N, C-alpha and C positions, 0 to 999 in steps of 0.2 A: 546670834547673828554676827556675821563678820562686818567690820567697818568698811564702808566704801568711801575712799578718800582720794581725791585728785588735787594736786597743787595747780594753781592757775599758771598758765603758760601761754603767752601771746594772746590768741583769740579763743583760748579754751578756759572755761571757768574753773574756779576752785569749787570742789564739792566735798562736803562732809556729811555722811549719813551714818550716825553712830547711835544705835538704840540704847546701848549701855549708859552713855553719858547724856542721852536725850538731845544731842546736838544734830540739827538737820539744817543744812545751809547750802545755797548755791550763790557764788559771789564772783564779781569781776566782769569780764567781757565774755560773751558767748556768741560765737559765730563760727562753729566748727565746719569744716568742709563737708562732712557727712553727719549732720546733726542726729539723724535717726540712729546711725551706728554708734555715735559717741554716747548718746543718752540711753541706749538699750540696757546697760548694766544698772542704770538708775531705775528704770521701769521694773526690771527683774527684782531689784532690792525692795522697791516699794510694794510689789506684789507679795513678796515673802513677808514683809513687815505688816501688811494689812491683815494677815492671818492671826497675828497676836500683837497688836500695837500697845504702846504704853497707855496709861490712863489719860495722859495729856501729851499731845504732840504739838510743838510749836516749830513751824518750818519758816526759816528766814531766807528771803530773797534779797541779796545785796548786790544788785547788778549795776554796772556803770555803762554798759552798752550791750545791745543784742540786736540781731538781724531778724528779718521776717520769719524765716524758718524756725529760728530759736524761739520766737514769740509763740509760735504754735506748739512747740515742744513744751514750753513753760506752762501753757494752758493745759496740756495733757497731764502734766505733773500735778497741777492744781486740781484737776478733775479727779485724779486718783486720790488725792487728799480729801476731797469732798465726799468720795465714796466711803472712806474710812469714817468720816463724821456722820454720814447717813446711817452707818451701822451702829450708831449710838456712842461713839467715842468723841472725846473732847479734842478738837483739832483747830488750830489757829494758824493763819498765814500772816507773816509780818513782811511788808513790802518797804524796804529801806530805799530812800532816794535823796539825792542832794537837794536841799531846800530851794535852791534856785534853778533846778532842772525841771522845767515844765513838762518836757517830753516824758521823762521817767515818772513824774508824778501822774501825768495823764494816763500813762500805760497802766500804772497800778490801779487807778480809779476804774479804768476799763475792765481789768481783770475782776476787780471787786464787784462791779455791776453784773458780771456774767456768772457769778458764783453765789451759792447759798451756803456760806461758811463764814466763821469768824475771821475777819480780815482787818488788819490794822495797818494804816499808813504811817510810816515812821520817817519824818524828815530829819536830815542831819546836815551839818555844815561840812563842806568839802572844799578844801583849798585848791584841789587839783581838778575841780569841775571843768573849767574852761579847757584845760589840756585834754581831758578825756573826751569831751564833746567834740573838740576840734579834730582830735585823732580819729574819732568815730566817723566824722564826716569825710575825712581824707580816705579812710579805709573803705568807705562805701563807694567811693569813686574809682577805686583801684580795681 
């Protein structure tokens, strides 16, 4: 399988889907203008991956901000991962969030409660939390 990789840019997330290395990650901010179009290659990649997944899949979500449309897309991605797990494969989602960001922590808890999949909440210290949060609020008003 080819690697699907996007560098984060503005309000577009970084994405790495690399079966060979076992690295699966979406990071940064995600609020693309057309989320469905932006994430279509991710869904296509996951559909192909689901045909012959690794013995263990660990998918990392390391987001600092996402809008409502992206939250629905993220859930759709997680549901695809859940389908892989239901087919008998070992799949784990890791939700990284700044330890003092209650909104991102709560979002992760909400996702976890809606899924029947191994889900790990991973708090971390982020010195730029306040800047990301403030910028996210400003961006949502624009």
